C-alpha positions in Angstrom: 92.5 181.6 -38.2 96.0 179.8 -38.6 97.8 179.0 -35.2 101.8 178.6 -35.4 103.8 176.5 -32.7 105.6 179.9 -32.0 102.1 181.3 -31.8 101.2 178.6 -29.4 104.2 178.8 -27.3 103.7 182.6 -26.2 100.0 182.2 -26.2 100.6 179.5 -23.4 103.5 181.7 -21.8 101.5 184.4 -21.3 98.8 182.5 -19.8 101.1 181.3 -17.3 102.5 185.0 -16.6 99.5 187.1 -17.1 96.4 184.3 -15.8 94.1 187.2 -15.3 94.3 189.4 -18.3 94.3 185.6 -20.3 91.4 184.7 -18.7 89.9 187.4 -19.8 90.1 187.2 -23.2 89.4 183.2 -23.2 86.0 184.6 -21.6 85.3 186.9 -24.6 85.2 184.4 -27.0 81.4 183.0 -27.6 81.7 179.4 -28.1 78.3 177.4 -28.3 78.0 174.6 -25.3 78.3 172.0 -28.1 81.5 172.7 -29.1 83.1 173.3 -25.4 81.8 170.2 -24.6 83.6 168.7 -27.6 86.7 170.2 -26.5 86.5 169.0 -23.6 86.3 165.4 -24.8 89.1 166.1 -26.9 91.2 167.6 -24.2 90.2 164.6 -22.1 91.4 161.8 -24.9 95.0 163.8 -25.3 95.0 163.5 -21.8 95.1 159.7 -21.9 97.1 159.5 -25.0 100.1 161.6 -23.1 99.6 159.9 -19.9 99.9 156.8 -22.1 103.6 158.0 -23.3 104.5 159.3 -20.1 104.1 155.5 -18.4 106.0 153.9 -21.4 108.9 156.1 -21.6 109.2 156.7 -17.8 112.2 154.4 -15.8 110.0 154.2 -12.7 106.8 152.6 -14.8 109.7 149.5 -15.0 111.1 149.7 -11.4 108.2 149.3 -9.9 105.3 147.8 -11.5 103.0 146.9 -8.8 102.8 150.6 -7.7 101.1 151.1 -11.2 97.1 151.0 -11.4 96.4 148.8 -14.1 93.7 150.8 -15.9 92.4 150.2 -19.7 92.6 153.6 -21.8 88.7 153.4 -21.7 88.8 153.3 -17.7 91.7 156.3 -18.6 89.3 158.5 -20.1 86.2 157.3 -17.7 87.9 158.6 -14.9 89.4 162.1 -16.4 85.9 162.6 -18.4 84.1 161.8 -15.1 87.0 164.1 -13.0 86.4 167.1 -15.7 82.9 166.9 -15.6 82.6 166.8 -11.9 84.7 169.7 -11.8 83.1 171.9 -13.8 79.7 171.9 -12.1 81.3 171.7 -8.6 83.4 175.2 -9.9 80.0 176.7 -10.6 78.2 175.4 -7.6 81.1 176.4 -5.4 81.5 179.8 -6.8 78.2 181.0 -6.5 77.8 179.6 -2.4 80.8 182.2 -2.5 79.0 185.1 -4.0 80.7 184.4 -7.5 78.7 184.9 -10.6 80.2 181.9 -12.9 78.9 180.2 -15.5 78.5 176.3 -16.7 79.7 178.1 -20.3 82.7 180.2 -18.5 83.5 177.5 -16.5 83.6 175.0 -19.7 85.3 177.9 -21.7 88.1 178.4 -18.9 88.6 174.9 -17.9 89.5 173.6 -21.9 91.5 176.9 -22.2 93.6 175.3 -18.7 93.4 171.7 -20.0 94.8 172.9 -23.4 97.6 175.1 -21.4 98.3 172.2 -18.8 98.7 169.5 -21.6 101.0 172.0 -23.8 103.5 171.9 -20.5 103.0 168.0 -19.8 104.3 167.4 -23.6 107.0 169.4 -22.9 107.9 167.2 -19.8 107.7 163.6 -21.8 110.2 165.4 -24.3 112.3 166.1 -21.6 111.8 162.5 -20.0 113.8 161.6 -23.0 116.5 164.2 -22.4 116.7 163.9 -18.8 114.4 162.3 -16.3 116.0 164.2 -13.9 115.4 167.8 -16.0 111.9 166.6 -16.6 111.3 165.8 -13.1 112.2 169.3 -12.1 110.2 170.8 -14.9 107.0 168.8 -13.9 107.6 170.8 -10.1 107.8 174.1 -12.0 105.6 173.0 -14.1 102.8 172.1 -11.2 103.4 175.7 -9.4 103.0 177.1 -12.8 99.5 175.4 -13.4 98.3 176.2 -9.6 99.2 180.0 -10.2 96.7 179.6 -13.5 94.1 177.9 -12.2 93.2 180.0 -9.0 93.6 183.1 -11.3 91.2 181.5 -13.7 88.3 180.6 -11.2 89.4 184.2 -9.8 88.3 185.7 -12.8 85.4 183.6 -13.3 83.4 184.3 -10.7 84.4 188.2 -10.4 86.1 187.7 -7.2 87.8 190.4 -5.8 91.0 188.6 -4.5 92.6 185.3 -5.1 91.9 183.6 -1.2 87.8 183.2 -2.7 88.8 181.3 -5.8 91.6 179.1 -3.5 88.5 178.4 -0.8 86.1 177.6 -3.9 89.1 175.4 -5.8 89.6 173.7 -2.0 85.5 173.3 -2.1 85.2 172.0 -5.6 87.8 169.6 -5.5 86.4 167.8 -2.6 83.4 166.7 -4.4 85.4 166.2 -7.8 87.5 163.4 -5.7 83.7 162.1 -4.4 82.2 162.2 -7.3 85.2 160.5 -9.2 86.0 158.0 -6.3 82.0 156.8 -7.1 83.0 156.4 -10.7 85.9 154.6 -10.2 84.1 152.1 -7.8 81.2 151.3 -10.2 84.5 151.0 -12.5 86.0 148.3 -10.2 89.5 150.4 -10.6 91.3 150.5 -7.1 94.4 151.2 -5.9 97.4 148.7 -5.5 97.0 146.7 -1.7 93.3 147.9 -1.8 90.8 144.8 -0.7 
């Protein structure tokens, strides 16, 4: 199956405007766990590449270099990989604590899809930075709202909840566990925020 740029952008638009319906379609696709973990590794690498490009072209990186955490590409990849991995297991366990029925495979599938949509919006922001940093910043705020909306709906569908409230609680619980786990990984790698002792 060949996906054109126009088709992909239409799919991303539907994912943002109708996230619950798209989540159901994505979950209906049956992928092996190996394929899903490989896809997750790929989106982690793409995250690092886009982050590097954004830092290079952003005027803020030149104005306040002391505020930027200097990490090697491998370090960024380790952090993003750890974050995504912890998030998968935290979403599953937190969801089940709230009465959900999400699985590892389902969570992997939806998280990879969410990352693909998020990376598309991030790539658009990178292009906008070249045209106008102000417009790019505004687009970034709009994108943030959009991806939060998408993520809440994906988690809601994943665990078959009857309302978005439970999904929000699950995300909050999962984020706490994920941040703590990722913090441990950062500590093991010796990565600390600027000004930390």
